[in-house]
N, C-alpha and C positions, 0 to 999 in steps of 0.2 A: 405678701400673701396674694396679691392680685396676679403676680406672675405665675404662681402655682395654679391658680384657677384657669388662666389662659392656656397653660400647657395641657391641662387635663381636658379642657373643652376642645382644643385643637386636635388632640389625639383621638377624641371621640368622633370628630368630624372626618378625620382621615380614615377611620375604620369604616365609616359609612360609604366612602367613595371607593371601596374595594372593587376589583374586577368581577364581572359576573361569573357564576359557577359554570363549569363545563356541563355538557349534556350528560344525563344519566344513561348508563347502559341499560338495554332492555332486560326485563326480568326473564327468568327461565321459562315460566309458564305463559309468557306473552305470545299470543297467536300471530302477531305481526312480525315476529322474529323469523328469519329465513331458516328453513329446515335443511339438514344435511342429508342428501339422498345418496344411498349406497347400492351398488350393484355387486353381488357376490358371485365370483366365478372360481370354482374349485372342482377337481375331479373326485373328491371324497365327499360322500353325502353327509358323513358324521361331522366333518369340519364345517361344511356349509350350514348344517342345522345348528351347530354350536355358535357360529358367528351370527346367524340370524337371531338366536336367542339373546346373545349379548347386546346386539345393536338395538333390538326392539325395546330393551329396558331403558334406553336413553330417551328422554322426552324430545330432544332436538334432532334425533336421527330417525330415518325411515329407510327400510329395505325396499327398493323398487323392483328388484328381480334377482333371480338366481339362475346360474347356468352350470 
């Protein structure tokens, strides 16, 4: 019986010595997260307006200019 107790206690000790967890990824709404900046260049205004509309819906993307 004592050998079983030693096995269970040693396994508990080894579980405590596990490697540290990796760093967590930043959250979507985190202001420290770098933003993707986009410059849109197209000769059709409808295409430009559509792309601006789609990109501004994303929280991590910003349209910085159109041409």
